[in-house]
C-alpha positions, 0 to 999 in steps of 0.5 A: 591892323585897324585902330579903330573900336570894334563896331555894334548895331545900335538900335534904341527903341523907337518911342511914339512922340507922345510916349517920349514926351510923357517919359521927359515930362516925368523926369523934368518933374523928378529933377525939378524937385532936386535942391543943393542941400547943406543939412544932412542926416547922419543915417548911414548910406550903403556904399552900394548906392555911391557905386550905382551913382558912379556906374551912371557917371561912367555913361557920360560921353567924353573926349576921345573916349578917355573918361578923365575922371576919378571919383573918390569915396570917403566914409571914414569919419576921421578923414571926413573931419580932416577935409572939413578942417582943411575946406573951412581954412580956405572958406575962412580966407574966402569969405573973412580974408577977402578973397572973395570980390565984392561982386562974387559975395553979393551974389552968394548972399541970397543963399545964405552960405558961409564958412560953415562946413559942418555938414562934411562931418555929418553927411555919411559920405564925401565923394570927391571927383578929380579930374585927370589931366591925363589917363594911365593907359598900360604903362604910360600916361596919355594926355586927356582931352576936353577934360573940363567938359567931360568930367562936368557931364559926368558929375552932372549924371552922378547927381541925377543918379543920387537923386534919383535914389532919394539922396541929396548932395551939394557941389561944394568947390572950395578954392584952392582945393589943393588939400583934397590932393594931399589928404586923399593921396592922389597922383599929380596927373589929377586935380580936385575938381568937385567935393560932394557931401552925400546922404539924405536930407536932415529931418526938417532940412530947408533950402532956398526957395529959388525959381529956375530961369524960364524955358525963353531964357534958356532956349532960343530957336534959330530960325524961330521954331515955327520955320522948323518945327516938322511936327506941329506942337498943337494946343496943349490939352486943358481941363475939360470944358465946363457943362453948359448951364441950364436955361431958366424956365420961361415964366408964362405971362399972366 
């Protein structure tokens, strides 16, 4: 008997190149508007929004398809406050007790972050993603592989799904994070990975006016693109040329 998964046909629609590019440009425009937010509205967010975001996260590829993640959603204000209080204890040690190196603090300085995590009391949801070192298979635990890579991709899709719904979040990683295991009563084979406050941005919220790295600092073609590209990109469409300027009417000599 084969241990392989059953197979099914896979034939996604084959898009014309220009249509594919149109769609990915629209996606980029949406994602480029996304920002990490620290000023949240207390407006309620339906639990269904969290469910759909996790459904999207579940589409992530993972090592051996073991999907080594567990999202824990917390809407109860008392539990959220316990998380905030514990997070601030650790963050005060980080920022004020010398746990952060001078280089690390210098890197964070332009963002204006500090030990105050009051937004954890305001955002209507806290969603904590736990990475599973082992996954439950029937009555036993099976070791998971490529856990960090798999969980990181799932969290990225979770963030994209929230942004698609008009919601905001922040990737908060208080260090150490063991208090989340205790407060949320998680088993020993799970470890906290990222804490996400989730909600709508507060009215008048502001974010740092950051600039993302240009494409040539993020992408290298090897060999150079011109030697590999099967479809020349061609000139990018630009604005139409201006109409020709009328010529002045010649004046007859007197």
